[in-house]
C-alpha positions, 0 to 999 in steps of 0.5 A: 152337140153333133158328134159326127161334125165334131169328128169331121172338124177334128180330122179336117181342121187344118185342111179347112183352115188352109182353104180359108187362108187361101180364099180370104187371107191370113187376117180373115181366115179364122173368123170366117172358118169359125162362122161357117162352123157355127152355121153347121152346128146350128143345123139339124144333126141328120142334115149335117151327117148327110152332108158329111157322108156325101162330101157335100160339106166340102163344097159347103165350106168353100162356097161359104168362104167365097160368100164371106170373101164377097161380103167383105169386098162389098163392105170394104168397097162401101167404106173406101169413100168414107172419110177416115176418123182422123180426117173428121176430127181435124176439121 
């Protein structure tokens, strides 16, 4: 574990969740935020500590959430033209 990241998350979780909701909406915010947190926990402790100290971590969160939103949009767009499961079963 990373005590610096633990402390940062404890102090800023509500703010980070609010940003995630603002960017992605209520339904996807929690999963996206936790995905970003898992990525941070997978990084080297020194690198994360430097990101927190320089406030770069805030940019990292917002950019990662924006990427998540774009990935969701591409996924949803690719699914638009697929027939619904119910439609395929009725044939």
